[in-house]
KEKOLTOR-650546 format. One record per residue (C-alpha): residue number from 0; x, y, z. Coordinates in steps of 0.5 Angstrom, whole numbers. Layout:
KEKOLTOR-650546
  num     xx     yy     zz
  NUM      X      Y      Z
...
This chain:
KEKOLTOR-650546
  num     xx     yy     zz
    0    379    122    328
    1    378    129    326
    2    374    133    331
    3    370    137    325
    4    367    131    322
    5    359    132    324
    6    356    127    329
    7    351    124    324
    8    357    122    319
    9    360    119    325
   10    353    115    327
   11    353    113    320
   12    360    110    320
   13    358    106    326
   14    352    103    323
   15    356    101    317
   16    361     97    322
   17    355     94    326
   18    352     92    319
   19    359     89    317
   20    360     93    311
   21    367     94    312
   22    369     88    308
   23    376     88    309
   24    382     92    312
   25    389     91    310
   26    396     95    312
   27    400     97    306
   28    407    100    310
   29    410    102    304
   30    405    107    303
   31    403    108    310
   32    396    107    309
   33    390    102    311
   34    387    100    304
   35    379     98    306
   36    373     95    302
   37    367     98    304
   38    360     96    301
   39    355    102    301
   40    350    104    295
   41    356    100    291
   42    363     97    293
   43    368    103    295
   44    375    103    296
   45    378    107    302
   46    385    109    303
   47    386    111    311
   48    392    115    312
   49    397    111    317
   50    400    118    319
   51    398    123    324
   52    396    127    318
   53    389    123    317
   54    389    125    310
   55    384    120    308
   56    381    118    301
   57    375    115    299
   58    372    114    292
   59    365    116    294
   60    362    123    291
   61    360    125    298
   62    368    125    300
   63    369    129    293
   64    365    134    296
   65    367    134    303
   66    374    131    304
   67    370    126    309
   68    365    121    309
   69    362    115    313
   70    366    110    309
   71    373    113    312
   72    369    113    319
   73    367    106    318
   74    374    104    317
   75    377    107    323
   76    372    105    327
   77    373     98    325
   78    380     98    327
   79    378    101    333
   80    373     96    335
   81    379     91    334
   82    384     95    338
   83    388     97    333
   84    391    104    332
   85    390    107    325
   86    397    110    326
   87    402    105    323
   88    409    104    326
   89    415    102    322
   90    418     95    324
   91    412     92    327
   92    408     86    324
   93    402     88    321
   94    396     86    325
   95    391     84    320
   96    393     80    314
   97    391     81    307
   98    384     78    306
   99    380     77    299
  100    373     77    301
  101    369     72    297
  102    363     74    292
  103    358     70    296
  104    360     74    303
  105    360     80    299
  106    353     78    296
  107    350     76    303
  108    353     82    307
  109    350     87    301
  110    343     85    303
  111    344     84    310
  112    342     92    311
  113    336     91    307
  114    333     85    310
  115    332     89    316
  116    330     95    313
  117    323     96    315
  118    325     96    322
  119    332    100    322
  120    330    105    317
  121    328    112    320
  122    326    118    315
  123    327    125    318
  124    321    129    316
  125    323    135    312
  126    320    142    311
  127    320    147    305
  128    319    154    305
  129    317    158    299
  130    320    165    297
  131    317    169    292
  132    321    175    289
  133    319    180    284
  134    325    180    279
  135    325    186    275
  136    326    185    268
  137    326    193    266
  138    329    198    270
  139    324    203    268
  140    318    199    267
  141    317    196    274
  142    310    193    272
  143    314    188    267
  144    317    184    273
  145    316    177    274
  146    315    172    280
  147    321    168    281
  148    320    162    286
  149    326    160    291
  150    326    155    296
  151    329    154    303
  152    330    146    306
  153    331    144    313
  154    329    139    318
  155    322    139    321
  156    321    142    328
  157    318    147    333
  158    323    152    330
  159    326    149    324
  160    332    152    321
  161    332    152    314
  162    338    153    309
  163    337    157    302
  164    337    152    296
  165    342    155    291
  166    340    151    285
  167    333    150    285
  168    333    145    279
  169    338    141    282
  170    334    140    288
  171    328    139    284
  172    331    133    280
  173    334    130    286
  174    327    130    289
  175    325    127    283
  176    330    121    284
  177    329    121    291
  178    337    122    292
  179    341    126    297
  180    342    134    296
  181    348    137    298
  182    346    144    301
  183    353    146    303
  184    359    143    306
  185    356    141    312
  186    349    140    310
  187    346    135    306
  188    339    132    305
  189    336    125    303
  190    330    128    299
  191    325    122    300
  192    318    124    298
  193    315    121    304
  194    319    126    308
  195    315    131    306
  196    308    133    307
  197    302    131    302
  198    302    139    300
  199    309    139    299
  200    309    133    295
  201    304    136    290
  202    307    142    290
  203    314    140    288
  204    312    135    283
  205    308    141    280
  206    315    145    280
  207    319    139    277
  208    315    139    271
  209    315    147    270
  210    323    146    271
  211    323    141    266
  212    319    145    261
  213    324    151    262
  214    330    146    261
  215    327    144    254
  216    326    151    252
  217    333    153    254
  218    332    156    260
  219    338    156    265
  220    337    160    271
  221    334    167    272
  222    338    173    270
  223    338    178    276
  224    341    184    276
  225    345    182    270
  226    347    175    273
  227    344    168    272
  228    342    166    279
  229    340    159    279
  230    336    160    286
  231    330    162    282
  232    324    158    278
  233    320    163    274
  234    313    162    276
  235    309    161    269
  236    303    166    268
  237    298    160    266
  238    299    157    273
  239    301    162    277
  240    295    163    281
  241    294    156    282
  242    301    155    285
  243    301    161    290
  244    294    159    293
  245    297    152    294
  246    304    155    297
  247    299    160    301
  248    296    153    304
  249    302    151    307
  250    303    156    311
  251    310    157    309
  252    309    163    304
  253    314    169    303
  254    313    174    298
  255    318    180    297
  256    318    186    293
  257    323    191    295
  258    320    194    302
  259    314    189    301
  260    314    183    305
  261    308    179    306
  262    307    172    309
  263    300    171    307
  264    296    173    301
  265    289    172    298
  266    286    173    291
  267    280    178    291
  268    274    179    287
  269    273    186    290
  270    274    192    286
  271    281    195    284
  272    283    199    290
  273    283    206    286
  274    279    212    287
  275    279    218    282
  276    276    224    286
  277    274    231    282
  278    273    237    285
  279    272    244    284
  280    278    249    286
  281    278    256    284
  282    273    259    279
  283    274    256    273
  284    279    251    275
  285    278    243    277
  286    282    238    280
  287    283    230    278
  288    286    227    284
  289    288    220    284
  290    289    215    290
  291    292    208    288
  292    293    203    293
  293    296    198    289
  294    303    197    292
  295    305    193    286
  296    303    191    279
  297    305    185    275
  298    303    186    268
  299    305    179    265
  300    300    176    270
  301    295    181    270
  302    295    182    277
  303    295    188    282
  304    298    187    289
  305    295    191    295
  306    295    189    303
  307    296    182    302
  308    291    181    297
  309    292    180    289
  310    287    183    284
  311    286    181    277
  312    286    186    271
  313    281    184    265
  314    285    186    259
  315    281    193    258
  316    283    195    265
  317    290    193    264
  318    291    197    258
  319    288    203    262
  320    292    202    268
  321    298    201    264
  322    297    208    261
  323    295    211    267
  324    302    209    270
  325    306    212    264
  326    302    218    265
  327    303    219    272
  328    311    218    271
  329    311    224    268
  330    308    228    274
  331    311    229    281
  332    304    229    284
  333    298    224    282
  334    293    230    281
  335    292    234    275
  336    289    241    274
  337    283    242    269
  338    280    249    266
  339    273    249    265
  340    274    249    258
  341    277    242    258
  342    272    239    263
  343    267    236    258
  344    273    233    255
  345    275    230    262
  346    268    227    263
  347    267    225    256
  348    274    222    254
  349    277    220    261
  350    272    219    266
  351    269    213    263
  352    275    210    262
  353    277    211    269
  354    270    208    272
  355    273    201    269
  356    279    201    273
  357    276    204    280
  358    271    209    284
  359    270    216    281
  360    268    221    286
  361    265    227    283
  362    264    233    288
  363    257    236    289
  364    260    243    286
  365    262    240    280
  366    256    235    279
  367    252    242    279
  368    256    245    273
  369    256    239    268
  370    250    236    265
  371    250    228    263
  372    245    226    257
  373    246    220    253
  374    248    222    246
  375    242    221    241
  376    245    221    234
  377    240    224    228
  378    242    223    221
  379    238    227    216
  380    238    224    208
  381    236    229    203
  382    236    228    195
  383    238    235    192
  384    240    236    185
  385    243    229    183
  386    246    229    190
  387    245    226    197
  388    246    231    203
  389    247    228    210
  390    246    233    216
  391    248    230    223
  392    245    232    229
  393    248    230    236
  394    243    231    241
  395    244    231    249
  396    237    232    252
  397    235    239    249
  398    242    241    247
  399    243    239    240
  400    250    240    236
  401    249    240    229
  402    253    240    223
  403    249    245    220
  404    249    251    225
  405    242    253    224
  406    240    247    227
  407    244    247    233
  408    241    249    240
  409    245    251    246
  410    244    250    254
  411    240    255    257
  412    243    255    264
  413    250    256    261
  414    252    249    264
  415    257    245    261
  416    254    239    257
  417    259    233    257
  418    259    230    250
  419    261    223    247
  420    267    226    243
  421    269    218    242
  422    262    217    239
  423    262    223    235
  424    268    222    232
  425    266    215    230
  426    260    217    226
  427    264    222    222
  428    269    217    220
  429    263    212    218
  430    260    218    214
  431    267    219    211
  432    268    211    210
  433    261    211    205
  434    265    216    201
  435    261    223    204
  436    265    229    203
  437    264    235    208
  438    261    241    206
  439    259    247    210
  440    253    244    213
  441    255    237    214
  442    256    232    208
  443    255    230    201
  444    256    225    195
  445    253    224    188
  446    247    220    188
  447    248    213    186
  448    245    209    181
  449    243    202    180
  450    247    197    184
  451    250    202    188
  452    243    205    190
  453    241    199    192
  454    247    198    196
  455    245    205    199
  456    238    203    201
  457    240    196    204
  458    247    196    207
  459    249    204    208
  460    242    206    211
  461    241    200    216
  462    249    201    218
  463    247    209    220
  464    241    206    223
  465    245    202    228
  466    248    209    230
  467    242    213    231
  468    235    215    228
  469    235    216    220
  470    230    221    217
  471    230    220    209
  472    227    226    205
  473    221    224    200
  474    224    224    194
  475    230    219    196
  476    224    215    199
  477    221    214    193
  478    227    211    189
  479    226    205    193
  480    220    200    192
  481    218    196    198
  482    217    188    196
  483    211    188    201
  484    208    193    197
  485    209    190    190
  486    208    183    191
  487    208    178    185
  488    201    175    183
  489    202    168    179
  490    196    165    174
  491    197    158    172
  492    192    156    166
  493    192    150    161
  494    194    152    154
  495    194    146    148
  496    200    142    150
  497    203    147    155
  498    202    150    161
  499    202    158    161
  500    205    161    168
  501    203    168    168
  502    207    173    173
  503    204    180    174
  504    207    185    179
  505    203    190    182
  506    205    197    180
  507    210    195    175
  508    209    196    167
  509    208    189    163
  510    214    191    159
  511    218    191    165
  512    216    184    167
  513    220    180    163
  514    226    184    165
  515    224    183    173
  516    223    175    171
  517    230    175    168
  518    233    178    175
  519    229    173    179
  520    233    167    174
  521    239    170    176
  522    238    171    183
  523    239    178    183
  524    237    182    190
  525    234    188    186
  526    231    190    180
  527    232    197    177
  528    226    200    173
  529    227    204    167
  530    225    210    172
  531    231    209    176
  532    227    206    182
  533    230    200    186
  534    225    194    187
  535    227    189    192
  536    227    182    190
  537    228    179    197
  538    221    178    200
  539    218    171    201
  540    214    171    195
  541    219    174    190
  542    224    168    193
  543    219    163    192
  544    218    166    185
  545    225    165    184
  546    225    158    186
  547    220    156    181
  548    223    159    175
  549    230    156    177
  550    226    149    177
  551    222    150    170
  552    228    154    167
  553    230    148    162
  554    224    147    159
  555    220    154    159
  556    219    159    154
  557    218    166    156
  558    214    171    153
  559    211    178    155
  560    211    176    163
  561    208    169    161
  562    212    163    162
  563    210    157    158
  564    212    150    161
  565    211    143    159
  566    204    140    162
  567    208    134    166
  568    210    140    170
  569    203    141    173
  570    203    137    179
  571    210    140    181
  572    208    147    180
  573    201    146    184
  574    205    143    190
  575    210    149    190
  576    204    154    190
  577    200    150    195
  578    201    155    200
  579    201    162    196
  580    195    166    197
  581    197    170    191
  582    197    164    186
  583    191    163    182
  584    189    157    177
  585    185    156    172
  586    179    151    172
  587    182    147    166
  588    189    147    170
  589    185    145    177
  590    181    139    173
  591    188    137    170
  592    191    136    177
  593    185    133    179
  594    185    128    174
  595    192    126    175
  596    191    125    182
  597    185    121    181
  598    185    118    174
  599    179    113    175
  600    175    120    175
  601    176    121    168
  602    170    121    164
  603    171    116    158
  604    167    110    156
  605    170    103    154
  606    170    102    146
  607    164     98    143
  608    168     93    139
  609    172     90    145
  610    171     83    145
  611    173     82    153
  612    170     84    160
  613    175     88    163
  614    175     88    171
  615    174     94    175
  616    182     95    175
  617    183     94    168
  618    178     99    167
  619    181    104    171
  620    188    103    167
  621    184    104    161
  622    182    111    164
  623    189    112    166
  624    192    111    159
  625    186    115    156
  626    187    121    161
  627    195    121    160
  628    193    121    152
  629    188    127    153
  630    193    131    156
  631    199    129    151
  632    203    125    157
  633    206    119    157
  634    207    114    162
  635    209    107    165
  636    203    101    166
  637    207     97    171
  638    202     92    173
  639    204     86    176
  640    205     80    171
  641    199     77    169
  642    194     83    170
  643    193     84    163
  644    197     90    161
  645    196     88    154
  646    189     88    154
  647    188     95    157
  648    193     97    152
  649    189     94    146
  650    183     97    149
  651    186    104    149
  652    188    103    142
  653    181    101    140
  654    178    107    143
  655    183    112    140
  656    180    109    133
  657    173    109    135
  658    173    116    137
  659    176    118    131
  660    182    121    135
  661    187    117    132
  662    194    121    131
  663    197    116    127
  664    199    109    126
  665    201    105    133
  666    207    102    133
  667    208     96    138
  668    215     94    140
  669    216     88    144
  670    221     82    145
  671    222     78    139
  672    218     72    142
  673    212     76    144
  674    211     80    137
  675    206     74    134
  676    203     74    141
  677    201     81    141
  678    198     80    134
  679    194     74    136
  680    191     78    142
  681    189     84    138
  682    185     79    133
  683    182     76    139
  684    180     82    143
  685    180     88    138
  686    178     85    131
  687    177     92    128
  688    184     94    129
  689    188     92    123
  690    195     89    126
  691    201     87    122
  692    207     84    125
  693    214     87    122
  694    218     81    121
  695    223     78    116
  696    229     80    112
  697    230     88    111
  698    226     88    104
  699    220     84    107
  700    220     89    113
  701    220     95    108
  702    214     92    104
  703    210     90    110
  704    211     97    112
  705    208    100    106
  706    201     97    108
  707    197    104    110
  708    191    100    112
  709    194     98    118
  710    192    101    125
  711    198     97    129
  712    205     95    127
  713    208     90    131
  714    216     89    131
  715    221     87    135
  716    227     91    139
  717    232     89    134
  718    228     90    128
  719    226     97    130
  720    233     99    131
  721    235     97    124
  722    229    100    121
  723    229    107    125
  724    229    111    119
  725    223    108    116
  726    219    109    122
  727    221    116    122
  728    218    117    115
  729    212    114    117
  730    206    118    121
  731    207    114    127
  732    202    117    133
  733    203    112    138
  734    209    108    141
  735    208    102    146
  736    214     99    149
  737    212     92    151
  738    217     89    157
  739    220     96    157
  740    226     94    162
  741    229     91    155
  742    231     98    154
  743    233    100    161
  744    240    102    159
  745    240    109    156
  746    246    108    152
  747    244    102    148
  748    243    103    140
  749    236    101    141
  750    234    106    146
  751    238    112    142
  752    234    110    136
  753    227    110    140
  754    229    116    143
  755    230    119    136
  756    223    118    134
  757    218    124    134
  758    212    120    136
  759    206    124    140
  760    204    119    144
  761    208    114    148
  762    207    109    153
  763    211    103    156
  764    209     97    159
  765    213     93    164
  766    212     89    171
  767    219     91    173
  768    221     98    170
  769    226     98    176
  770    231     92    176
  771    238     94    178
  772    237    102    180
  773    234    108    179
  774    238    110    172
  775    233    105    169
  776    227    109    171
  777    230    115    168
  778    232    112    162
  779    225    109    160
  780    222    116    162
  781    227    119    157
  782    224    115    152
  783    216    116    154
  784    216    123    157
  785    222    127    156
  786    223    133    160
  787    220    130    167
  788    226    128    170
  789    232    133    170
  790    239    131    167
  791    242    124    170
  792    247    128    174
  793    242    132    178
  794    237    126    178
  795    242    122    182
  796    242    127    187
  797    234    126    188
  798    232    122    194
  799    227    116    192
  800    222    119    196
  801    223    125    191
  802    223    121    185
  803    216    117    187
  804    213    124    188
  805    215    126    181
  806    213    120    177
  807    206    119    181
  808    201    121    176
  809    205    118    170
  810    206    111    173
  811    200    106    175
  812    202    100    179
  813    197     94    181
  814    199     87    184
  815    195     81    184
  816    194     81    191
  817    191     88    191
  818    186     87    185
  819    185     80    184
  820    180     77    190
  821    178     71    185
  822    185     69    183
  823    187     63    186
  824    193     63    191
  825    201     62    189
  826    205     58    194
  827    212     59    194
  828    216     53    197
  829    224     51    197
  830    226     44    195
  831    233     42    198
  832    237     37    194
  833    243     33    197
  834    249     33    192
  835    251     26    191
  836    258     24    194
  837    262     24    187
  838    258     31    186
  839    260     33    192
  840    267     32    191
  841    267     35    184
  842    264     41    188
  843    268     42    194
  844    275     42    189
  845    272     47    185
  846    270     52    191
  847    276     51    194
  848    280     53    188
  849    275     59    187
  850    276     61    195
  851    284     61    195
  852    284     65    188
  853    279     71    191
  854    281     71    198
  855    288     74    195
  856    285     79    191
  857    284     86    193
  858    279     91    190
  859    282     93    184
  860    284     86    182
  861    277     84    184
  862    275     88    179
  863    280     86    173
  864    278     79    174
  865    270     80    175
  866    268     76    169
  867    272     70    171
  868    270     70    178
  869    263     70    175
  870    264     65    170
  871    267     61    176
  872    260     62    180
  873    257     59    174
  874    261     53    174
  875    259     52    181
  876    252     53    180
  877    252     48    174
  878    255     43    178
  879    249     43    183
  880    245     42    177
  881    249     36    174
  882    256     36    173
  883    255     33    166
  884    254     40    164
  885    261     41    163
  886    265     34    165
  887    264     29    159
  888    266     23    162
  889    262     24    169
  890    258     18    171
  891    257     20    179
  892    250     22    178
  893    246     29    181
  894    242     29    187
  895    238     35    184
  896    236     31    177
  897    234     24    181
  898    229     29    186
  899    226     32    180
  900    225     26    176
  901    221     23    182
  902    217     30    183
  903    215     30    176
  904    213     22    176
  905    209     24    182
  906    206     30    179
  907    203     26    173
  908    200     21    177
  909    197     27    181
  910    195     30    174
  911    199     36    175
  912    202     40    169
  913    209     43    170
  914    213     48    167
  915    220     47    168
  916    225     53    168
  917    232     53    167
  918    237     58    165
  919    242     53    162
  920    239     50    155
  921    244     44    156
  922    241     42    162
  923    234     42    159
  924    237     38    154
  925    239     33    159
  926    232     33    162
  927    229     32    156
  928    232     26    154
  929    232     23    162
  930    224     25    162
  931    223     21    155
  932    226     15    158
  933    221     15    164
  934    215     16    159
  935    214     23    160
  936    212     28    154
  937    215     35    154
  938    215     41    150
  939    222     45    150
  940    222     52    148
  941    229     55    147
  942    232     62    145
  943    232     59    138
  944    224     57    138
  945    221     61    132
  946    215     66    135
  947    210     63    131
  948    212     56    134
  949    212     59    141
  950    205     61    141
  951    203     54    138
  952    206     50    143
  953    203     55    149
  954    196     54    146
  955    197     46    145
  956    200     46    152
  957    194     50    155
  958    189     45    151
  959    192     39    155
  960    198     36    151
  961    204     33    154
  962    206     33    161
  963    212     38    162
  964    214     44    159
  965    221     45    159
  966    223     53    158
  967    229     57    158
  968    229     62    163
  969    231     68    159
  970    227     66    153
  971    221     64    156
  972    220     68    162
  973    216     74    159
  974    210     75    155
  975    207     67    155
  976    201     65    157
  977    201     58    160
  978    195     58    165
  979    194     51    163
  980    200     49    168
  981    199     49    176
  982    206     47    178
  983    212     51    176
  984    219     48    178
  985    225     53    178
  986    231     48    177
  987    236     53    178
  988    236     60    181
  989    237     66    178
  990    241     72    180
  991    235     76    179
  992    229     74    183
  993    224     79    178
  994    226     74    173
  995    224     68    177
  996    217     72    179
  997    216     73    171
  998    217     66    170
  999    212     64    175
 1000    207     69    172
 1001    207     65    166
 1002    202     60    170
 1003    199     65    175
 1004    195     70    171
 1005    188     72    169
 1006    185     65    167
 1007    188     61    172
 1008    183     56    175
 1009    188     52    180
 1010    192     54    186
 1011    199     55    183
 1012    205     51    186
 1013    212     54    185
 1014    218     50    187
 1015    225     53    187
 1016    230     47    187
 1017    236     49    192
 1018    242     44    193
 1019    243     44    200
 1020    250     47    203
 1021    252     50    196
 1022    252     57    193
 1023    245     56    191
 1024    243     57    198
 1025    247     63    199
 1026    244     66    193
 1027    237     65    196
 1028    239     68    202
 1029    242     74    199
 1030    235     75    194
 1031    231     75    200
 1032    235     81    203
 1033    234     85    197
 1034    227     84    195
 1035    225     91    198
 1036    229     95    193
 1037    225    101    190
 1038    219     99    194
 1039    219    107    196
 1040    219    109    188
 1041    214    104    185
 1042    208    102    190
 1043    207     95    190
 1044    213     93    187
 1045    217     88    191
 1046    221     85    185
 1047    228     87    185
 1048    234     85    181
 1049    240     83    186
 1050    246     86    182
 1051    252     82    184
 1052    256     86    188
 1053    264     85    190
 1054    261     84    197
 1055    255     79    195
 1056    260     75    191
 1057    265     74    197
 1058    259     72    201
 1059    257     67    197
 1060    264     64    196
 1061    264     64    204
 1062    259     58    204
 1063    262     52    207
 1064    267     56    211
């Protein structure tokens, strides 16, 4: 065995023999070699030289690097253990026969080491030294040097010997993999992480990340003196302080910079160790001496190093210090001589900057000869012959340097005044930036006008004020009118059908007021008067005036400082000017606002000819109608159904006739089913009013309209749309829209026709003026009070609270609970029925098919198939009522039909009188037949029932005729008075709970003497049950908009439909 093989390698070879890792050794005399298999980290083939030359060969990487390894040593020791010489002698029999190691033997021996790993393996502690070298990147600019980190590795000991790591990248990657790292031919280290201290492990992990990042950026070592040196890793700027502090804590730190050599370092928060000393030399001569203790400056890291301390530079300090270094390179000694004439520049331009990077020491002799005062700038602006003259005075204590020599004041004691030349130059540049030209005494420019003059006063002058004190000549000051001295006053008065909003501005001629208002409408910041003066419009009062004008601009007329706006804007104006102490309101305007706020205080008496005793709330409603009419406003009487909206309206129309204030004939437009009801009510309550129903064919209607003796015409919405041209030719003074929700869509021809009529007084009656959304409210007000709301797009941006505030005076809403203490209560109950077995089979089959279809639809396909989906839902609801509605041969019965028959028989026995509503007329026909077979007499009101017949049927039922009144929900849900009933059955639910409320209101209204029971029939476990749940969730819509309105249309959304179809899942 060669003597040069290290003992540690020999020792590892012995371990391999003990562990049985030499699996086979065979002599090959022809080649004079021993061929062996050795199990290391993998199976290696070893050829042991059988001559005295000992040129052994192994497949392992270590042998390739060194020419020897533990595997070759193990083979030789294995032979020696058997008493066999490695030198092969020809002619002698082979001492070892060739033997093939079995796979199982190799497998077992391979794990033999691992089974005793914990007790045998010893990790030798390692130590790392960290070296920081300052590497120059530019021979002339040493401050651009970078820090290169290199390492030394060795075994830990009292005086450990360490070796230079020639390739830091390979070392760090080996550490990461915990593999062997070869330092040189004699030394290698197994870089197990446990071999290093915790501090070193953290540092090496961080350095590994830095190296891998540098590899991604294409770095491959560091260039040192023109050559790539892989020893170094550049220390990143952003991590440099953290890394150095960690290295310093290891105690194995070494920083080398030329002749500098530091074994420890610390970051200092102290001032930079630089001093600047100003002393007086000979007469009129001064010296600036620079004492810089920084031994090293690293600009990339913003560091200066001195005496084992690192000082951090700010960006500003770095710029100053870099400039200082470059200047010092041009002189031999760090001292500069100054003449007395230059001392001011030194103190004004240089010393302030030097103070930022070090200590400035001024000798007493120098301090006595210079005067330090802060610069106070004075700007004097004067108007002279169409120009602006600017004089600038630079004041230092009592000394003044002026652009006009006449105003310059020199030092009395012949002291040198330290001028702030940088600030002075900045001020000169400022003046030039505002287009001033230099003249003999300062600056001048042409006097601007209009917008440029406003800019001079509001932007230019404030800019100069940031640099010093500003004085303005009287003539220049007079060009600017301060808004605080010229504030607007507002006078609001009532005039005919308009409000007069008059504006006056202190000190401004009336002829110019309109122009000022036009400027405010444009949101201008100023107005230029005819005299050339500038009036600022930026005060709080002018801003508020501008906001008012912007809100009123659509409907306003402007004449000589007076804005005329519709009266319906009165409350809004009053609210806006509530806190404006310069707003004045006329007595008539205050009275109008008072009545709009408290209409019950409007002074008016009931008409003598009214044949009814009005309740207190009905008197208030009548006063409200009269008050709005007096001020030519329209409105919506939105009382809950059954509170007498018809009677209050008839009382108002009769009052107009008796007081000789009739503006023309009254036109009442109502659903066709109610037109004769209106006539009957007028004859009953106001026989002095002549009324005529306009019905029949076109010729008949035209003839009826020729009767000039009538006070009231009553027609249907359909007839009115067809006869709109006839009504335009008549003197119609009043328009009453009953059940105004019928024209809630502003795009319909009927709504368009109503809107086209020119009628001075308009009112709408509706218990549910809002069913789907607030657009419906906008549509109704467009017909009765146009101009109250903004355009639809703007209206949709309003919050519900804002809408409520706008309509508050023009909508009157009361409910029975609040105003009718004597009205019997209404009891609402749900009555659940169970589907028959055959009925349930039909229902589930249809439900399953719909669920499958809808579940596969996305949002777009859902919209396309919406009508067919709604039709499918209707089919499910019909099955709940009775499958016979669309299955001709169905004989399986209906749980709901049987339940209602039992209920109606019990009602008759208990002398209850019943209204039964259904939206399906075919269902009512089935029930009519079934009830007649039971001996129950019925009335049946459907859509085709003539208006006259409706009234006769209602009167007969109220007089006690027949047991049950069958009513189509949509045909008889409005306008009918059926107080003869005390029980209401809603056989099937409707999407809109408001429609159901209207149906119940046919019985629960004024005149009812009994408690009214309302039964809503629901098929249990079906879409009807889910519909009921959704209705309850949505009944609070628009409570914010119309006080007391609890009815809301449940407009079917995609989410609603999907929810309904989830029943049974």
